[in-house]
C-alpha atoms as a printed R data frame, in Angstrom:
    type eleno elety resid chain resno       x       y       z
1   ATOM     1    CA   MET     A     1  -2.231  -6.350  25.085
2   ATOM     2    CA   SER     A     2  -3.098  -5.454  28.654
3   ATOM     3    CA   SER     A     3  -0.828  -6.077  31.528
4   ATOM     4    CA   THR     A     4  -3.350  -7.982  33.728
5   ATOM     5    CA   ALA     A     5  -6.086 -10.509  33.180
6   ATOM     6    CA   ASP     A     6  -8.707  -8.057  34.545
7   ATOM     7    CA   GLU     A     7  -7.648  -5.386  32.032
8   ATOM     8    CA   LEU     A     8  -7.808  -7.974  29.280
9   ATOM     9    CA   ASN     A     9 -11.407  -8.843  30.113
10  ATOM    10    CA   GLU     A    10 -12.518  -5.224  30.474
11  ATOM    11    CA   GLY     A    11 -10.954  -4.306  27.147
12  ATOM    12    CA   GLU     A    12 -12.666  -7.174  25.313
13  ATOM    13    CA   GLN     A    13 -15.399  -5.095  23.692
14  ATOM    14    CA   PRO     A    14 -17.680  -6.473  20.964
15  ATOM    15    CA   LEU     A    15 -16.610  -5.318  17.528
16  ATOM    16    CA   PRO     A    16 -18.943  -3.255  15.371
17  ATOM    17    CA   ALA     A    17 -20.827  -5.173  12.739
18  ATOM    18    CA   GLY     A    18 -18.667  -6.022   9.746
19  ATOM    19    CA   ARG     A    19 -15.395  -5.141  11.541
20  ATOM    20    CA   GLU     A    20 -12.761  -7.483  12.881
21  ATOM    21    CA   PRO     A    21  -9.057  -7.357  13.782
22  ATOM    22    CA   LEU     A    22  -7.048  -7.297  10.579
23  ATOM    23    CA   GLY     A    23  -4.808 -10.079  11.762
24  ATOM    24    CA   GLU     A    24  -7.799 -12.431  12.090
25  ATOM    25    CA   ARG     A    25  -9.605 -11.553   8.871
26  ATOM    26    CA   HIS     A    26  -8.142 -14.318   6.717
27  ATOM    27    CA   LEU     A    27  -8.077 -17.092   9.388
28  ATOM    28    CA   PRO     A    28 -10.326 -20.223   9.005
29  ATOM    29    CA   ARG     A    29 -13.386 -20.341  11.221
30  ATOM    30    CA   TRP     A    30 -11.922 -23.180  13.257
31  ATOM    31    CA   HIS     A    31  -8.606 -21.385  13.908
32  ATOM    32    CA   TRP     A    32  -7.742 -21.175  17.626
33  ATOM    33    CA   ARG     A    33  -7.554 -17.363  17.586
34  ATOM    34    CA   ARG     A    34 -11.162 -17.209  16.393
35  ATOM    35    CA   LEU     A    35 -12.279 -19.897  18.891
36  ATOM    36    CA   LEU     A    36 -10.788 -17.897  21.760
37  ATOM    37    CA   ARG     A    37 -12.853 -14.802  20.955
38  ATOM    38    CA   GLY     A    38 -16.058 -14.006  22.848
39  ATOM    39    CA   ARG     A    39 -16.973 -15.707  26.104
40  ATOM    40    CA   ILE     A    40 -14.392 -18.477  25.939
41  ATOM    41    CA   ARG     A    41 -11.350 -16.203  26.104
42  ATOM    42    CA   PRO     A    42 -12.190 -14.469  29.416
43  ATOM    43    CA   LEU     A    43 -12.888 -17.838  31.053
44  ATOM    44    CA   LEU     A    44  -9.559 -19.260  29.893
45  ATOM    45    CA   ALA     A    45  -7.770 -16.067  30.967
46  ATOM    46    CA   ALA     A    46  -9.276 -16.259  34.426
47  ATOM    47    CA   GLY     A    47  -8.378 -19.938  34.734
48  ATOM    48    CA   LEU     A    48  -4.829 -19.282  33.591
49  ATOM    49    CA   ALA     A    49  -4.456 -16.364  35.988
50  ATOM    50    CA   GLY     A    50  -5.490 -18.621  38.851
51  ATOM    51    CA   THR     A    51  -3.044 -21.307  37.828
52  ATOM    52    CA   LEU     A    52  -0.270 -18.728  37.729
53  ATOM    53    CA   LEU     A    53  -0.733 -17.535  41.288
54  ATOM    54    CA   GLY     A    54   2.601 -17.618  43.090
55  ATOM    55    CA   ALA     A    55   5.966 -17.010  41.448
56  ATOM    56    CA   GLY     A    56   4.501 -17.019  37.940
57  ATOM    57    CA   GLY     A    57   1.762 -14.547  38.820
58  ATOM    58    CA   THR     A    58   4.141 -11.583  38.911
59  ATOM    59    CA   ALA     A    59   5.481 -12.531  35.489
60  ATOM    60    CA   TRP     A    60   1.958 -12.295  34.011
61  ATOM    61    CA   GLN     A    61   1.348  -8.834  35.479
62  ATOM    62    CA   THR     A    62   4.598  -7.295  34.259
63  ATOM    63    CA   GLN     A    63   4.798  -9.168  30.898
64  ATOM    64    CA   ALA     A    64   8.200 -10.357  31.993
65  ATOM    65    CA   GLY     A    65   9.857 -13.757  31.823
66  ATOM    66    CA   PRO     A    66   8.307 -16.400  29.533
67  ATOM    67    CA   PHE     A    67   5.094 -14.350  29.093
68  ATOM    68    CA   ALA     A    68   6.765 -11.287  27.583
69  ATOM    69    CA   PRO     A    69   5.702 -11.153  23.913
70  ATOM    70    CA   ASP     A    70   8.597 -11.183  21.502
71  ATOM    71    CA   GLU     A    71   6.712  -8.800  19.181
72  ATOM    72    CA   VAL     A    72   4.485  -5.855  20.005
73  ATOM    73    CA   CYS     A    73   2.155  -3.452  18.190
74  ATOM    74    CA   TRP     A    74   0.142  -5.978  16.202
75  ATOM    75    CA   GLY     A    75   3.163  -8.247  15.947
76  ATOM    76    CA   ALA     A    76   5.184  -5.737  13.945
77  ATOM    77    CA   LEU     A    77   7.992  -4.709  16.290
78  ATOM    78    CA   SER     A    78  10.598  -6.883  17.979
79  ATOM    79    CA   ARG     A    79  12.434  -6.052  21.154
80  ATOM    80    CA   ASP     A    80  15.484  -5.202  19.029
81  ATOM    81    CA   ASP     A    81  13.421  -2.636  17.106
82  ATOM    82    CA   LEU     A    82  12.707  -0.848  20.419
83  ATOM    83    CA   ALA     A    83  16.333  -0.571  21.475
84  ATOM    84    CA   ALA     A    84  16.888   2.756  19.703
85  ATOM    85    CA   THR     A    85  13.980   4.272  21.620
86  ATOM    86    CA   PHE     A    86  13.798   2.545  25.007
87  ATOM    87    CA   ARG     A    87  16.591   2.122  27.503
88  ATOM    88    CA   GLU     A    88  15.219  -1.279  28.622
89  ATOM    89    CA   PRO     A    89  13.408  -2.719  25.592
90  ATOM    90    CA   GLU     A    90  12.998  -6.110  27.286
91  ATOM    91    CA   ASN     A    91  10.762  -4.454  29.912
92  ATOM    92    CA   VAL     A    92   8.553  -2.525  27.536
93  ATOM    93    CA   LYS     A    93   4.819  -3.179  28.033
94  ATOM    94    CA   ALA     A    94   2.234  -2.809  25.262
95  ATOM    95    CA   VAL     A    95  -1.419  -1.817  25.430
96  ATOM    96    CA   GLU     A    96  -2.992  -2.326  22.055
97  ATOM    97    CA   ALA     A    97  -6.315  -1.588  20.328
98  ATOM    98    CA   PRO     A    98  -6.521  -3.931  17.319
99  ATOM    99    CA   VAL     A    99  -6.487  -2.437  13.821
100 ATOM   100    CA   LEU     A   100 -10.096  -2.566  12.568
101 ATOM   101    CA   HIS     A   101 -11.315  -1.989   9.054
102 ATOM   102    CA   SER     A   102 -14.578  -2.292   7.205
103 ATOM   103    CA   GLU     A   103 -14.754  -1.902   3.434
104 ATOM   104    CA   ARG     A   104 -18.165  -0.235   3.894
105 ATOM   105    CA   SER     A   105 -16.716   2.546   6.035
106 ATOM   106    CA   THR     A   106 -15.218   5.720   4.622
107 ATOM   107    CA   ASP     A   107 -13.062   6.263   7.682
108 ATOM   108    CA   GLY     A   108 -10.371   3.745   6.726
109 ATOM   109    CA   PRO     A   109  -8.499   1.406   9.120
110 ATOM   110    CA   SER     A   110  -7.967   2.534  12.680
111 ATOM   111    CA   GLY     A   111  -6.058   1.227  15.695
112 ATOM   112    CA   SER     A   112  -3.531   2.212  18.321
113 ATOM   113    CA   CYS     A   113  -0.663   0.851  20.380
114 ATOM   114    CA   ARG     A   114   1.002   2.399  23.448
115 ATOM   115    CA   LEU     A   115   4.423   1.269  24.646
116 ATOM   116    CA   THR     A   116   5.764   2.094  28.129
117 ATOM   117    CA   ASN     A   117   8.530   1.025  30.507
118 ATOM   118    CA   SER     A   118  10.023   2.123  33.804
119 ATOM   119    CA   ASP     A   119  11.301   5.413  32.285
120 ATOM   120    CA   GLY     A   120   7.839   6.922  32.733
121 ATOM   121    CA   ASP     A   121   5.202   8.553  30.549
122 ATOM   122    CA   ALA     A   122   7.636  11.112  29.137
123 ATOM   123    CA   TRP     A   123   9.263   8.253  27.191
124 ATOM   124    CA   ALA     A   124   6.062   6.424  26.266
125 ATOM   125    CA   LEU     A   125   5.565   5.793  22.528
126 ATOM   126    CA   THR     A   126   2.157   5.788  20.806
127 ATOM   127    CA   ALA     A   127   1.525   4.302  17.391
128 ATOM   128    CA   ARG     A   128  -1.716   5.012  15.495
129 ATOM   129    CA   VAL     A   129  -3.368   3.873  12.303
130 ATOM   130    CA   HIS     A   130  -5.868   6.421  10.973
131 ATOM   131    CA   ARG     A   131  -6.974   8.292   7.876
132 ATOM   132    CA   LEU     A   132  -5.991  11.947   7.592
133 ATOM   133    CA   ASP     A   133  -9.218  13.881   7.271
134 ATOM   134    CA   ASP     A   134 -10.062  17.526   7.946
135 ATOM   135    CA   ARG     A   135 -13.767  16.869   8.555
136 ATOM   136    CA   ARG     A   136 -13.179  16.609  12.305
137 ATOM   137    CA   GLY     A   137 -10.823  19.589  12.492
138 ATOM   138    CA   ASP     A   138  -7.886  17.566  13.900
139 ATOM   139    CA   HIS     A   139  -5.732  17.939  10.780
140 ATOM   140    CA   ARG     A   140  -4.182  21.169  12.054
141 ATOM   141    CA   THR     A   141  -2.879  19.516  15.205
142 ATOM   142    CA   TRP     A   142  -1.529  16.622  13.155
143 ATOM   143    CA   ALA     A   143   0.198  18.987  10.708
144 ATOM   144    CA   ASP     A   144   1.727  20.990  13.537
145 ATOM   145    CA   GLU     A   145   3.430  17.865  14.846
146 ATOM   146    CA   PHE     A   146   4.096  15.646  11.866
147 ATOM   147    CA   LEU     A   147   4.911  18.205   9.163
148 ATOM   148    CA   SER     A   148   7.436  19.990  11.367
149 ATOM   149    CA   ALA     A   149  10.756  20.958   9.783
150 ATOM   150    CA   ARG     A   150  12.339  18.696  12.382
151 ATOM   151    CA   LEU     A   151  11.224  15.689  10.286
152 ATOM   152    CA   THR     A   152  13.246  14.305   7.360
153 ATOM   153    CA   PRO     A   153  11.452  13.008   4.236
154 ATOM   154    CA   LEU     A   154  11.887   9.238   3.940
155 ATOM   155    CA   GLY     A   155  12.600   9.529   0.196
156 ATOM   156    CA   GLY     A   156  12.373   6.742  -2.355
157 ATOM   157    CA   GLY     A   157   8.883   7.742  -3.420
158 ATOM   158    CA   LEU     A   158   7.519   7.133   0.106
159 ATOM   159    CA   LEU     A   159   4.926   9.494   1.487
160 ATOM   160    CA   GLY     A   160   6.349   9.846   4.961
161 ATOM   161    CA   MET     A   161   8.828  11.581   7.228
162 ATOM   162    CA   ALA     A   162  10.759  10.887  10.472
163 ATOM   163    CA   SER     A   163  12.517  12.711  13.284
164 ATOM   164    CA   ASP     A   164  13.953  11.667  16.635
165 ATOM   165    CA   ASN     A   165  10.533  11.759  18.282
166 ATOM   166    CA   ARG     A   166   7.983  11.627  15.441
167 ATOM   167    CA   ALA     A   167   7.490   9.574  12.272
168 ATOM   168    CA   TRP     A   168   4.672   8.878   9.841
169 ATOM   169    CA   LEU     A   169   4.180   6.918   6.655
170 ATOM   170    CA   ALA     A   170   1.185   6.491   4.361
171 ATOM   171    CA   VAL     A   171  -0.106   3.056   3.537
172 ATOM   172    CA   PRO     A   172   0.762   2.623  -0.196
173 ATOM   173    CA   ASP     A   173  -1.873   3.706  -2.708
174 ATOM   174    CA   GLY     A   174  -1.888   0.221  -4.193
175 ATOM   175    CA   CYS     A   175  -3.229  -1.154  -0.923
176 ATOM   176    CA   LEU     A   176  -6.133   1.207  -0.113
177 ATOM   177    CA   GLY     A   177  -6.327   3.354  -3.252
178 ATOM   178    CA   ARG     A   178  -5.417   6.980  -3.820
179 ATOM   179    CA   PRO     A   179  -7.232   9.487  -1.547
180 ATOM   180    CA   GLY     A   180  -9.835  11.804  -2.999
181 ATOM   181    CA   ASP     A   181  -9.649  15.597  -3.364
182 ATOM   182    CA   PHE     A   182 -11.087  16.299   0.100
183 ATOM   183    CA   GLU     A   183  -9.346  13.576   2.104
184 ATOM   184    CA   GLY     A   184  -5.833  12.445   2.927
185 ATOM   185    CA   PRO     A   185  -4.167   9.054   2.934
186 ATOM   186    CA   THR     A   186  -4.329   6.422   5.655
187 ATOM   187    CA   VAL     A   187  -1.138   6.708   7.693
188 ATOM   188    CA   VAL     A   188   0.702   5.030  10.514
189 ATOM   189    CA   ASP     A   189   2.263   7.586  12.835
190 ATOM   190    CA   ILE     A   190   4.367   7.169  15.943
191 ATOM   191    CA   ALA     A   191   5.036   9.822  18.605
192 ATOM   192    CA   GLN     A   192   7.215   9.998  21.699
193 ATOM   193    CA   GLY     A   193   7.379  12.831  24.216
194 ATOM   194    CA   ASN     A   194   7.098  16.543  23.391
195 ATOM   195    CA   TRP     A   195   6.762  17.186  19.675
196 ATOM   196    CA   ILE     A   196   9.335  20.009  19.456
197 ATOM   197    CA   SER     A   197  12.490  20.628  21.490
198 ATOM   198    CA   ASP     A   198  15.204  23.236  21.332
199 ATOM   199    CA   MET     A   199  17.749  20.383  21.183
200 ATOM   200    CA   GLU     A   200  19.427  19.615  17.894
201 ATOM   201    CA   PRO     A   201  17.667  16.646  16.229
202 ATOM   202    CA   ARG     A   202  19.436  13.311  16.797
203 ATOM   203    CA   THR     A   203  20.240  11.051  13.847
204 ATOM   204    CA   ARG     A   204  20.390   7.679  15.641
205 ATOM   205    CA   GLU     A   205  16.943   8.090  17.231
206 ATOM   206    CA   ARG     A   206  15.533   9.420  13.932
207 ATOM   207    CA   ASP     A   207  16.753   6.311  12.109
208 ATOM   208    CA   GLY     A   208  15.160   4.087  14.763
209 ATOM   209    CA   MET     A   209  11.792   5.850  14.343
210 ATOM   210    CA   ALA     A   210  12.022   5.542  10.533
211 ATOM   211    CA   ARG     A   211  12.652   1.791  10.758
212 ATOM   212    CA   MET     A   212   9.784   1.307  13.207
213 ATOM   213    CA   VAL     A   213   7.158   3.147  11.134
214 ATOM   214    CA   VAL     A   214   8.145   1.209   8.008
215 ATOM   215    CA   LYS     A   215   7.755  -2.112   9.863
216 ATOM   216    CA   LEU     A   216   4.376  -1.043  11.211
217 ATOM   217    CA   VAL     A   217   3.120  -0.064   7.740
218 ATOM   218    CA   ASN     A   218   4.376  -3.361   6.331
219 ATOM   219    CA   LYS     A   219   2.476  -5.335   8.972
220 ATOM   220    CA   VAL     A   220  -0.745  -3.328   8.582
221 ATOM   221    CA   SER     A   221  -0.551  -3.675   4.799
222 ATOM   222    CA   GLU     A   222   0.005  -7.423   5.123
223 ATOM   223    CA   ASP     A   223  -2.992  -7.783   7.397
224 ATOM   224    CA   LEU     A   224  -5.069  -5.829   4.882
225 ATOM   225    CA   GLY     A   225  -4.207  -8.498   2.331
226 ATOM   226    CA   CYS     A   226  -1.881  -6.272   0.314
227 ATOM   227    CA   THR     A   227   1.304  -7.511  -1.413
228 ATOM   228    CA   GLY     A   228   4.744  -5.923  -1.420
229 ATOM   229    CA   THR     A   229   7.115  -4.802   1.301
230 ATOM   230    CA   ILE     A   230   8.714  -1.385   1.894
231 ATOM   231    CA   ALA     A   231  12.459  -1.634   2.319
232 ATOM   232    CA   ASP     A   232  14.451  -0.157   5.207
233 ATOM   233    CA   PRO     A   233  14.701   3.580   4.344
234 ATOM   234    CA   VAL     A   234  17.645   4.501   6.563
235 ATOM   235    CA   GLU     A   235  20.375   3.989   3.952
236 ATOM   236    CA   ARG     A   236  19.066   6.879   1.846
237 ATOM   237    CA   LEU     A   237  18.303   9.329   4.644
238 ATOM   238    CA   PRO     A   238  20.490  12.428   4.966
239 ATOM   239    CA   GLU     A   239  21.739  13.696   8.280
240 ATOM   240    CA   ALA     A   240  19.019  14.877  10.631
241 ATOM   241    CA   THR     A   241  17.896  18.501  10.097
242 ATOM   242    CA   ARG     A   242  19.984  21.147  11.819
243 ATOM   243    CA   TYR     A   243  19.239  24.747  12.649
244 ATOM   244    CA   THR     A   244  20.190  27.154   9.837
245 ATOM   245    CA   ARG     A   245  22.777  29.660  11.009
246 ATOM   246    CA   GLY     A   246  22.870  33.224   9.788
247 ATOM   247    CA   GLU     A   247  19.471  33.752   8.233
248 ATOM   248    CA   LYS     A   248  19.587  36.836   6.018
249 ATOM   249    CA   PRO     A   249  17.021  39.609   6.468
250 ATOM   250    CA   ASP     A   250  16.311  39.627   2.704
251 ATOM   251    CA   ALA     A   251  16.096  35.820   2.419
252 ATOM   252    CA   LEU     A   252  13.899  34.544   5.204
253 ATOM   253    CA   CYS     A   253  13.763  30.727   5.253
254 ATOM   254    CA   GLY     A   254  16.449  30.808   2.540
255 ATOM   255    CA   ILE     A   255  14.030  32.298  -0.027
256 ATOM   256    CA   LYS     A   256  15.666  35.181  -1.853
257 ATOM   257    CA   GLY     A   257  13.607  38.382  -1.761
258 ATOM   258    CA   LEU     A   258  11.411  37.240   1.104
259 ATOM   259    CA   THR     A   259  11.647  39.936   3.732
260 ATOM   260    CA   LEU     A   260   9.729  41.830   6.422
261 ATOM   261    CA   GLY     A   261  11.499  45.077   5.651
262 ATOM   262    CA   GLU     A   262  14.950  46.550   6.221
263 ATOM   263    CA   LYS     A   263  14.265  47.562   9.818
264 ATOM   264    CA   ARG     A   264  13.133  44.090  10.852
265 ATOM   265    CA   ARG     A   265  15.830  41.781  12.213
266 ATOM   266    CA   PRO     A   266  15.530  38.048  11.399
267 ATOM   267    CA   HIS     A   267  14.392  35.601  14.025
268 ATOM   268    CA   ARG     A   268  16.723  33.082  15.624
269 ATOM   269    CA   ALA     A   269  18.118  30.366  13.353
270 ATOM   270    CA   PRO     A   270  15.239  28.507  11.657
271 ATOM   271    CA   LEU     A   271  14.768  24.833  10.953
272 ATOM   272    CA   ILE     A   272  14.156  24.027   7.273
273 ATOM   273    CA   THR     A   273  13.144  20.631   5.856
274 ATOM   274    CA   ASP     A   274  16.215  18.814   4.520
275 ATOM   275    CA   GLY     A   275  15.815  17.108   1.151
276 ATOM   276    CA   PRO     A   276  12.940  16.768  -1.341
277 ATOM   277    CA   GLY     A   277   9.730  15.334   0.046
278 ATOM   278    CA   PRO     A   278   6.017  15.831   0.526
279 ATOM   279    CA   VAL     A   279   6.470  19.194   2.253
280 ATOM   280    CA   ARG     A   280   8.998  21.957   2.606
281 ATOM   281    CA   THR     A   281   8.616  23.513   6.047
282 ATOM   282    CA   CYS     A   282  10.459  26.410   7.617
283 ATOM   283    CA   ASP     A   283   9.968  26.802  11.371
284 ATOM   284    CA   ARG     A   284  11.260  30.114  12.680
285 ATOM   285    CA   ASP     A   285  12.003  31.214  16.241
286 ATOM   286    CA   ILE     A   286  11.471  27.923  18.044
287 ATOM   287    CA   THR     A   287  11.516  28.980  21.664
288 ATOM   288    CA   GLY     A   288   9.051  26.618  23.294
289 ATOM   289    CA   SER     A   289   6.679  23.874  22.331
290 ATOM   290    CA   ARG     A   290   6.140  25.237  18.795
291 ATOM   291    CA   PRO     A   291   7.637  27.750  16.372
292 ATOM   292    CA   LYS     A   292   6.400  31.311  16.473
293 ATOM   293    CA   GLN     A   293   6.183  31.300  12.711
294 ATOM   294    CA   ARG     A   294   5.830  28.572  10.062
295 ATOM   295    CA   LEU     A   295   6.087  28.832   6.280
296 ATOM   296    CA   MET     A   296   5.139  25.585   4.609
297 ATOM   297    CA   THR     A   297   4.590  24.284   1.069
298 ATOM   298    CA   VAL     A   298   2.697  21.001   0.776
299 ATOM   299    CA   GLU     A   299   3.983  19.610  -2.512
300 ATOM   300    CA   ASP     A   300   2.443  16.139  -2.558
301 ATOM   301    CA   PRO     A   301  -1.185  16.196  -3.861
302 ATOM   302    CA   ARG     A   302  -2.132  13.235  -1.663
303 ATOM   303    CA   LEU     A   303  -1.302  15.297   1.374
304 ATOM   304    CA   ALA     A   304  -2.680  18.558   0.019
305 ATOM   305    CA   GLY     A   305  -6.212  17.175   0.248
306 ATOM   306    CA   ILE     A   306  -6.347  17.653   4.036
307 ATOM   307    CA   PHE     A   307  -5.955  21.414   3.542
308 ATOM   308    CA   THR     A   308  -8.580  21.868   0.791
309 ATOM   309    CA   ARG     A   309 -11.443  22.787   3.135
310 ATOM   310    CA   MET     A   310  -9.131  25.136   4.993
311 ATOM   311    CA   ALA     A   311  -8.196  26.885   1.730
312 ATOM   312    CA   LEU     A   312 -11.893  27.209   0.867
313 ATOM   313    CA   HIS     A   313 -13.128  28.523   4.212
314 ATOM   314    CA   GLU     A   314 -10.235  30.116   6.147
315 ATOM   315    CA   GLY     A   315 -10.473  33.857   6.726
316 ATOM   316    CA   ASP     A   316 -11.235  36.360   3.958
317 ATOM   317    CA   ARG     A   317 -10.974  35.324   0.293
318 ATOM   318    CA   VAL     A   318  -7.671  35.706  -1.552
319 ATOM   319    CA   ARG     A   319  -7.937  36.161  -5.322
320 ATOM   320    CA   ALA     A   320  -5.312  35.133  -7.864
321 ATOM   321    CA   THR     A   321  -4.850  34.280 -11.531
322 ATOM   322    CA   ALA     A   322  -5.313  30.605 -10.568
323 ATOM   323    CA   GLY     A   323  -6.170  28.755  -7.361
324 ATOM   324    CA   PHE     A   324  -8.016  29.806  -4.242
325 ATOM   325    CA   GLY     A   325  -7.310  30.594  -0.613
326 ATOM   326    CA   GLY     A   326  -7.979  32.687   2.450
327 ATOM   327    CA   LEU     A   327  -6.273  34.997   4.904
328 ATOM   328    CA   GLY     A   328  -7.036  35.296   8.620
329 ATOM   329    CA   PRO     A   329  -5.253  37.173  11.419
330 ATOM   330    CA   ASN     A   330  -2.695  34.413  12.026
331 ATOM   331    CA   LEU     A   331  -3.011  32.132   9.014
332 ATOM   332    CA   GLY     A   332  -2.822  32.429   5.262
333 ATOM   333    CA   VAL     A   333  -3.461  29.371   3.048
334 ATOM   334    CA   PHE     A   334  -3.602  29.102  -0.724
335 ATOM   335    CA   GLN     A   335  -4.101  26.115  -3.016
336 ATOM   336    CA   ALA     A   336  -3.143  25.931  -6.690
337 ATOM   337    CA   ARG     A   337  -2.376  23.278  -9.301
338 ATOM   338    CA   CYS     A   338   1.300  22.887  -9.995
339 ATOM   339    CA   GLN     A   339   3.193  20.428 -12.202
340 ATOM   340    CA   ALA     A   340   2.887  17.569  -9.683
341 ATOM   341    CA   GLY     A   341  -0.760  18.345  -8.919
342 ATOM   342    CA   GLU     A   342  -2.577  20.220  -6.152
343 ATOM   343    CA   THR     A   343  -0.162  22.190  -3.943
344 ATOM   344    CA   VAL     A   344  -0.817  24.155  -0.774
345 ATOM   345    CA   PHE     A   345   1.070  27.228   0.548
346 ATOM   346    CA   VAL     A   346   0.775  28.128   4.240
347 ATOM   347    CA   VAL     A   347   2.026  31.057   6.336
348 ATOM   348    CA   GLN     A   348   1.133  30.653   9.991
349 ATOM   349    CA   SER     A   349   1.905  32.537  13.203
350 ATOM   350    CA   HIS     A   350   1.576  31.189  16.727
351 ATOM   351    CA   GLU     A   351   1.999  34.483  18.511
352 ATOM   352    CA   SER     A   352  -0.427  37.304  19.138
353 ATOM   353    CA   GLY     A   353  -0.133  40.606  17.317
354 ATOM   354    CA   ALA     A   354   1.539  39.046  14.273
355 ATOM   355    CA   SER     A   355  -1.209  39.649  11.706
356 ATOM   356    CA   ALA     A   356   0.836  42.346   9.964
357 ATOM   357    CA   ASP     A   357   3.739  39.920   9.490
358 ATOM   358    CA   VAL     A   358   1.423  37.213   8.126
359 ATOM   359    CA   ARG     A   359  -0.150  39.695   5.730
360 ATOM   360    CA   ALA     A   360   3.268  40.923   4.539
361 ATOM   361    CA   LEU     A   361   4.837  37.488   4.051
362 ATOM   362    CA   PHE     A   362   1.880  35.535   2.669
363 ATOM   363    CA   PRO     A   363   1.607  36.873  -0.911
364 ATOM   364    CA   ARG     A   364   5.400  37.042  -1.376
365 ATOM   365    CA   TYR     A   365   5.796  33.503  -0.128
366 ATOM   366    CA   VAL     A   366   3.105  32.139  -2.433
367 ATOM   367    CA   GLU     A   367   4.667  33.910  -5.453
368 ATOM   368    CA   ALA     A   368   8.211  32.721  -4.646
369 ATOM   369    CA   GLU     A   369   7.265  29.091  -3.999
370 ATOM   370    CA   ALA     A   370   4.962  28.939  -7.032
371 ATOM   371    CA   ALA     A   371   7.846  30.148  -9.188
372 ATOM   372    CA   ARG     A   372  10.147  27.503  -7.696
373 ATOM   373    CA   LEU     A   373   7.644  24.737  -8.457
374 ATOM   374    CA   GLY     A   374   6.862  25.966 -11.945
375 ATOM   375    CA   CYS     A   375   3.227  26.849 -11.362
376 ATOM   376    CA   GLY     A   376   3.545  30.621 -11.408
377 ATOM   377    CA   PRO     A   377   3.132  33.369 -11.871
378 ATOM   378    CA   LEU     A   378   0.551  33.573  -9.108
379 ATOM   379    CA   LYS     A   379  -0.422  37.062  -8.073
380 ATOM   380    CA   PRO     A   380  -2.467  36.761  -4.892
381 ATOM   381    CA   ALA     A   381  -4.683  39.750  -4.314
382 ATOM   382    CA   LEU     A   382  -5.325  40.162  -0.598
383 ATOM   383    CA   PRO     A   383  -8.616  41.389   0.814
384 ATOM   384    CA   PRO     A   384  -8.508  44.812   2.504
385 ATOM   385    CA   PRO     A   385  -7.665  44.732   6.219
386 ATOM   386    CA   GLY     A   386 -10.839  43.871   8.120
387 ATOM   387    CA   GLY     A   387 -12.619  43.195   4.837
388 ATOM   388    CA   GLY     A   388 -15.271  40.505   4.300
389 ATOM   389    CA   ARG     A   389 -15.218  37.355   2.223
């Protein structure tokens, strides 16, 4: 929803053939929401704006007073839902792109919603509906943010996670079907501010983000015509992840035997995913906007699909008794079939000159995690340094 009548008219773009807002898909042809689409709606909006000139005109521009919508983001979130995130939830303004979906498209539903108030852009919150897909190359950025060790798995069989400034949840398989081998699920994700901070994660804000993402998924699923409702997940969530103190040189990320050598001192206290979930991530030496080093195991096969092309094409080929993968200067990725299905192991560095560390940790990490998950022994054979595929 735009904040002015002019913005409303400019944003009223014709929908692609076969696509319509999910909330209007099941309405009768004579329903008022359908009748107000097209040329009639801008005329009525202009007339209403003229009528409201004067004291009421300011209320229309700021979405305050009687014109402030009680629910935002496709009608999913109430003002009470925003209280854990915004200091003045009653003054939050929403700019929405409707959730669109065509059964003939392979891209899945898509839409976005941006919430702002007087606190400024640093506190703005953006919600998106989209399918995870590595064809466009944006999956790495998404994984950097939303698979961070700062996020807590939602548990209860849900494919999703939440932190104090990020949350995501997959639309249930029963609604859109299970993703294929080379694609990921359709998710709703919400983001606020910088995606990593040196501050200890905050439980109250994390719980608020978890509740919001569940309500958004429930509304999107309902508009898709799906049945069932996901319950509030907060009761089963553990405390928010905390930095691990006293990492041992011979047990990096808490994995016994994982080491960079006796002369190498461990990094500052790492963050490690708390509780079972779709991923186990260890972020080490978080000194800025991202960790200098990440070791991650993607345990849920529905999520592993977004890494398949990376495992096939990244760097030089890594051979093993089972599975496939590649090793580049700053990234090692390997995919194998474990008891739960396809699983991906990642060792990544975000600093220059760290290729030796990646090369040393990668095979040991794959072996240790494969043994933990019962899909070993895997014996990755690395290509020679500077070798070809």
